N, C-alpha and C positions, 0 to 999 in steps of 0.2 A: 398163880394168876387166877383172878376171878372175873368172869364175863357176866355182865348183868343185863337182862332185858325185862321189858314189861310182859305181862300176860297178853291174852287176846280175848275179845268178846266171842269170836267164833270158836267152837269146840266140837270135837268128835271123839267119843269114847270107844269107837269100834277099832281104833288104831292101837297097835301094840308092837312088841319086838321080842325076839328071843335073846337079844343082847343084854337085857337088863333084868335083874331080879327086883321086883317091885318093892317099895319101901313105904313106910308111914311118914307123912310130913312132920318135920320137927315141931311145928306149932299146931298140931292137930287139936290139942285141948283148947287153944285160943280160938281156932276156927270154929269148934263146936260152941264155944261161948258166944261168938258173934252170931252164929246161926240160930242160937236160941232166941235172939232178939229179932233176927230177920224173919224167922218162922211166924212170928206174931203179926207181921205187917201185911196189910191188905194189898190186893193187886193195884188198887188206886194209889196207895202210898208208893209202891214200887214204880208205877208209871211216872209219878211226879218226881221221885228221887232220881231216877235214872234217865228221865226224859225219853221214854220209850212208848211204843204203841200199846193200846189195850191188849192186843194179841200177845205181844212179847211180855207184858206185865203178867198176864195169866200164866204163860209158860214158865216164867221165873218164880212165880208164887208156888206153882206145882213143884218146881225143882227144890225150893226151900222146904216144902213139906216132906219131900222124899229124901232129903239130904241126911247122911249118917257119917259118923267118924270112921267106921270100919266097913266100907262098902264091899260088896262082892265084886269079883273080876268083871262080871257082865255089866256092872253099874259104874265102872271107873276105868281109867287108863293112866299110864305113866304120863307125868306132866309134859315131858318132851314131845309126846305124840298126841296129847289131848288138845293142845292149843293149835288152831289151824288158820289164824289170821295172816296178814301179809308178811309180818316178820317170819312166821313159821313156814310160809310158802318159800321164802328165800332160803331158810335153813334146810328145808326138805329132809327132815330127819329119817323118813322111811328108806331113803336111798343111801344113808351113811353106812360105812363099814363098822365092824365090831370095834376096831381100834379107835375110830372117830367117836363112836358113842361112849367108849370108856374114857376118852379125853374129856368129853362134855360132862360125864358124871362127876369127874374130879374138879373141873374148872368152871362149870356153867351153873348159874343160879337165876331163877325167875322170880320176880317180885309179884305179889298177889294181894289184893285187898282182903280176901278171905283167908288164904293160907299163909300169908306172910312172906316166907322165903322158901322156894321149892327147888329140890334137886331134880334132875331129869327122871329118876326112877320113882319119884313120889306119886302114889296113887291119888288121883283127884276125881271128883264127880263134876258133872255139869253144874255151873253156877254163873252168876253175874253179880259182881260187886266191885265197881271201879274205885280205885284208891281216892280219887279226888272228889267223889260225891259227898254231899253234906249229910252224912249218916251219923246221927247222934244215938248213943246207947250207953247204958251203965255209967253215966256221968262223964263219958268222953264226948268231946265236941265233934270229933271226926276220927277217921281211921288213922290219920297221921299221928294224932295224939296217942292213940292206942299202940301203934306199931313202931314208931321211930326208935325208941331206946332199945326195944327187943331186937329189932332187925339189925341195927348198927352193932350191937354187942355180938350177935350171932355171926355176922360177917367177919368181924374182927377175930372171933375165935377160930375161924377157918383160914385166916391169912397166915402166910409164912413169910419169913424174912426176905426182903427184896421183891415181894409180890407187887403186881400192878392190879388195879381194878379198871376194867374196860367198861365204860358206861355206854351201853347201847340201848338204854331205856329212854322212855319219853320223859319230859319234864315233870309230868303228873306223878310218875312213879319214882323217879330218882330222888325227888324231894323227901321221900319217906326216910332216907338215910341221912344221918347227921354227918356231913362230910368233914366237918372240923374234928370229929372224934374218930374217924376212920384211920387205921394204922397203915395205910398204903396210899400211894398217889392215885388219883382218879384221872383217867384219860378219857376225854370227851371226843365225840366224833361228829363230823358233818359230812353230808353227801349232797353234792350239787350236780345239776344238769347244766351244761354250758349252752346258753341260748344267745346267739348273736354276740358271742365273745364275753357274755356276762353270766355269772353263776346264778342259777335259779333253784329254789327249793320246791320240789313237788312231793307232797306228803306221802303218797302211796309208794313212790320210788324210794324215798328215804326209809320207810319201814322195811321194804323189800331188801334194801342194801344192808340194813342192820342184820337181818337174817343171813344174808350172804357172808357178812363178816364173821358171824358165829360159825358158819359152815367152813369158811376158809381156815379159821383157827383150828377147828377140829380135824379137817383133812390133812393139814400140814403140821399138826401137833405143835402149834406155835408157843414159844416160851419168852420171846424177847420183843422189844419195841421195834427193832429193825425188821424182824420177821413180819410184824403186823403191817409195817409200812409197805411191804411188798404185795399187799392185797391187790388183786387185779381181776376179780370176777366180773363178768358181764360188762367189761369195758371201763371199769373204774380204775383210776390211777392216783397215787398220792400227789397232792398239790403242796409242794414244799414251801412255796411262798406264803400260802395262806395258813399253813400249819404252824403250831407253836409247841412248846414243851408239854403243854397240858391238853392240847386239842389237835387231833389229826383230821385233815380235810382231804376228801377224795372227790374228784370230779370226773365227768365223762362227757 
């Protein structure tokens, strides 16, 4: 099984764990190649590209100048602990057991505009480069054009017979994978809040629920679709009527 999520804009490299031996990202050379172009961009360019404030643009310009392929421990953290956005608040990695972290190391991957595909143990530095931004470099029109074939092939190489791919990523990120070429079924997820008897999507809750699902899988060492359907954290339950063979719907 492979569980896929997006990264997060919010990061913290002061987090770590004794349960993982840190590793080098599989696509570190590609990340360094992308960074060689990012490093040349001005704060104004970054502000326009990412639609961020001048302060954030200056901060990320400085990150680009300081970025390196082989960072010191004080400059980096394992990806599982470096991202701290809403998905990762739901996952709450610092409170997981050794067994749960080992499960995620084997089964969990994070997509990234800069690093491509990350294992939980992969050392990463602070960065900001969203997959969907219109970043042109080295003849590539965008990051999708650069990453799609590479990441699809890498994920396929990690899949085993009868595996499933649990898509807990955003539309922006899952688009980087060529699903027609993937060698395992992709299971999509939807999480709804019931309001006056009707399902409603609340983005922040959806992100949190994606992290909860990753946590549930890790804590329960999930291997089958039936086990996934038993997800029940924070009041969510499977909605069999709205679910299909390729999409699981949970409501609360």
